[in-house]
C-alpha positions as CSV (number, residue, x, y, z in Angstrom):
1,X,60.3,-15.1,132.5
2,X,63.2,-12.7,132.8
3,X,65.5,-12.4,135.8
4,X,67.9,-9.6,136.8
5,X,70.1,-8.7,139.7
6,X,70.0,-5.1,140.9
7,X,72.1,-3.3,143.6
8,X,70.0,-1.4,146.1
9,X,70.7,2.3,146.0
10,X,71.6,2.4,142.3
11,X,69.5,4.3,139.9
12,X,67.0,2.0,138.2
13,X,66.5,2.6,134.5
14,X,64.7,-0.1,132.4
15,X,64.3,0.4,128.7
16,X,62.6,-2.1,126.4
17,X,60.8,-2.3,123.1
18,X,57.4,-3.7,122.5
19,X,55.4,-4.2,119.3
20,X,51.7,-4.3,118.9
21,X,50.0,-5.2,115.6
22,X,46.5,-4.6,114.2
23,X,44.4,-7.3,112.7
24,X,46.2,-6.9,109.3
25,X,49.6,-7.4,110.9
26,X,50.6,-3.7,110.7
27,X,52.6,-2.3,113.6
28,X,50.7,0.1,115.8
29,X,52.1,3.5,117.0
30,X,52.1,3.2,120.8
31,X,51.4,6.9,121.5
32,X,47.7,5.9,122.1
33,X,48.7,3.2,124.6
34,X,49.0,3.9,128.3
35,X,51.7,2.0,130.3
36,X,52.0,1.5,134.0
37,X,54.3,-0.7,136.1
38,X,54.7,-1.5,139.8
39,X,57.5,-3.4,141.5
40,X,56.0,-5.7,144.1
41,X,57.0,-8.4,146.6
42,X,55.9,-11.9,145.8
43,X,53.0,-11.5,148.2
44,X,51.8,-8.4,146.2
45,X,52.9,-5.5,148.4
46,X,53.8,-2.5,146.2
47,X,57.4,-1.4,146.7
48,X,57.7,1.1,143.8
49,X,55.4,2.7,141.3
50,X,57.7,3.3,138.3
51,X,57.7,6.6,136.4
52,X,57.1,5.1,133.0
53,X,57.0,6.9,129.7
54,X,57.3,6.3,126.0
55,X,60.8,7.3,124.7
56,X,59.9,6.6,121.1
57,X,56.2,5.7,120.5
58,X,56.6,5.0,116.8
59,X,59.3,2.4,117.6
60,X,57.6,1.1,120.7
61,X,60.5,2.0,123.0
62,X,59.6,2.9,126.7
63,X,61.6,3.7,129.8
64,X,60.8,3.4,133.5
65,X,62.9,4.8,136.2
66,X,63.4,5.0,139.9
67,X,66.0,7.3,141.6
68,X,68.8,6.0,143.8
69,X,67.0,7.5,146.8
70,X,63.9,5.4,146.0
71,X,65.8,2.2,145.4
72,X,67.8,2.6,148.6
73,X,64.5,1.7,150.4
74,X,63.9,-1.5,148.4
75,X,64.1,-4.6,150.5
76,X,66.8,-7.2,149.9
77,X,64.6,-9.7,148.3
78,X,63.4,-11.1,145.0
79,X,60.8,-8.7,143.7
80,X,58.6,-8.8,140.6
81,X,57.1,-6.4,138.1
82,X,55.1,-6.5,134.9
83,X,54.0,-3.9,132.5
84,X,50.3,-3.1,131.9
85,X,49.4,-1.6,128.5
86,X,46.0,0.0,128.1
87,X,44.8,0.8,124.6
88,X,43.1,4.2,125.0
89,X,40.9,3.9,121.9
90,X,39.4,0.4,122.9
91,X,40.1,0.1,126.6
92,X,41.8,-3.3,126.0
93,X,44.5,-4.2,128.5
94,X,47.5,-6.4,127.8
95,X,50.0,-7.4,130.5
96,X,53.6,-8.5,129.9
97,X,55.3,-11.5,131.4
98,X,56.7,-11.0,134.8
99,X,60.3,-9.7,135.4
100,X,61.9,-10.9,138.6
101,X,64.5,-8.6,140.2
102,X,66.8,-9.9,142.9
103,X,67.8,-6.9,145.0
104,X,71.2,-7.3,146.6
105,X,73.3,-5.1,148.9
106,X,75.7,-2.7,147.4
107,X,79.4,-3.6,148.2
108,X,81.6,-0.5,148.7
109,X,85.0,-1.1,147.2
110,X,86.6,2.2,148.3
């Protein structure tokens, strides 16, 4: 389980690396793997459907983003997302562990 604190109204940019291996232990190129992610309340209400894309499929690096305008609408609450990977050639689905995001109010220091 991973936890992070995020200030509402900032631009959300989440980058990570994943590695999938075949039955022989060889790393798979992720270009044939679809990825989706939604930020939800603990009760399951969808808050944000992330724009998710592979930055470097060979290295397994992906990025998902939300604009500052989108995150300005996020509730001040603990939210959760996971990542759902779909293997296009087999239809297999693998989900990540959840990531918990505590959304806090921006404090203006000006």
